[in-house]
Steps between C-alpha positions, in 0.01 A plus 500: 500500500634780718656797317813634668714812473858441616690816590874441510486174306877483439593506870531195725133503614382576148694208354366269772151616402578408140592149618166473681314608186696252286392219734134613500420614144133415545470707819688823427566731208737799518343792313737779607866493599754767590872544548710805576814426299517137386294546186659211311390251765161671513451460125613137511254413777220688324566306181512164680186556709312704241473803728317766294616812687832595659631815667862609536488742792839656425391783271860563386503170311225607259740663256768233537305190403479453127373141482152526652293181451226538243248266664462666840416842638804664659470808720759704688511686830364486853212737422391283207501195725261671741267588211500138384436367851192722516340321206667164429273197500643271768391321817807548716820706492819352643730785600856367502668834431806547717517786749308825526435499124212261564296733722300688236388179332377351828289809570362504146397135518323514837337833409349333196369212712712221350660221699865579576750220558771697676867408492609864532574561870553872454136565404380427852812629673472844340126534454323237707251758626410605144458144376290411805265785416463377142422146613160612622403420141327162549622360166871548575699234686860541614668158481859471625763324291792515745545148636468622861172685453362231272574252779306712749205527261500123450536426871209730582261294292145596587596648839431863572780739594334542841590137573870568440726570796812566292659438163858375488718569196805286435833629369790303355757726663677551169857398415663661805292344775807340661771736382696654790395862546856626476513369142199699379725785387657264244178370343511516118223555249555154354459337841184701567336386176534131591178427688510163678145384418325729249579610144389864479587828334793708631293751701300239689813291556683794655191589705504143630864530605431821696159368616337815365272271301358357821442848640314591182299178531400588856360830369326313218348254747364789707305629199406164351366339815399809698702402804690735734878469496491345847326196347748455215802289591802377308741209550806382310440166329809423289350207308221715345257208513235657726406827336295644787273409791166617629444477876132492593327625811463148641876441484512282190757584231463419131792512260527489121803314371669393178843493345600853389317550169329827408274323251286372788395840645466639146266217399296547818469874437381444144253227598396647840309391703550153350792259492516344153686195372853576387816331378712719730734260688339385824661520842595158635497513879763226518739717299474798733801610705469563872304822552647759735399843625686787660453857620594796284789682664521878475879513482491280187190640331454864609306585182221259594442677829525844338243400238258374764528826697449703183193292419353568843567873462340506154437815302757585234790332685449157337540673163816676622640170623410317181651766274822506703513122485461497120773762466732310735444176311577666166817648650599159638428328168732751335762436772501860619421414862560210738234259623504663845442844344150397393376528858677833559340660195150385589526587869618855431233556235225404744649698790538818295151512349198669657208260487172574319194305609254368238703610195322518167620327187679810370688546829605135501631507142679834547661393828607168352679676214652764729647254750630264234670781307645657814661177611639416159659844472618547859582151623865587566396763753264257671732205549 
């Protein structure tokens, strides 16, 4: 039985992981789980699945919770989580923490030499060069959980990366794929949070609408599969059935496909490199809609193109972009800015920052906090 730590268990990916574990009780056992704020759901899951150790990363909650469970070990704070990850007895850590908050845990896990199932895009976006250095440890494997990167890993099979001509990520296009451009200024938060094919958390859903998520995934793919940006392509595929393609040197293309269901890439990450029997609903080819593909247009998705350019530039700029994006999303969620202001905030943050090549961990964390705080406080001057 494989012992798993699930970081961010109360989020959408974490809850999908719980469903996978429920369906495979003889294969997987969760031994550590974390949540930032939703401690009641965390305690309920721990009680149901007999998880012996939980961490609430929001240190401020320590003095507010009076009903701590008696049958499990409860710890508080981000620093405590890192200490536990250094020593916990597990086989694989699934990092489903949302946003830049997941970076430290990713570095801790790969530094220790544990397998990391990564659903946290920001780890590779902000610190891909640092994680790549740590992966020289032969016992550590970085296994993607995002459906697009999982699809690439599956399509690769036993082929070497030298045999690959290009990798092709697919994108749904989000809820505004066909909305007239002149109506973008009237987009509401409620409309943005209605993704046409996936059920995700608010940040990822908004990132999908702006196509920032696909830009982040291009940067991820660069680090995961060691391919230059010129060999990473993206197409809009509204049905979200084909999750990505691999184009090989001989011209053949292999795709991985299924109905949109995050339990499939999660199960593959936990059982990698094997595909195991599962009760997850199967994809009936006769039930599939017609599959279509389209180019990504800059006038509709400027953030995608900005993210790709920032990824190529590298250095500290991906951190600047990511921090500005997180700030803009929080402002949008609180209805302080318009949908179209998200791009303005991120573009100006990147333009106004002097790049630093090969930033260390301390520089990344400090810059992330600085840019986020600056945008939250000064957004009215920016837009």
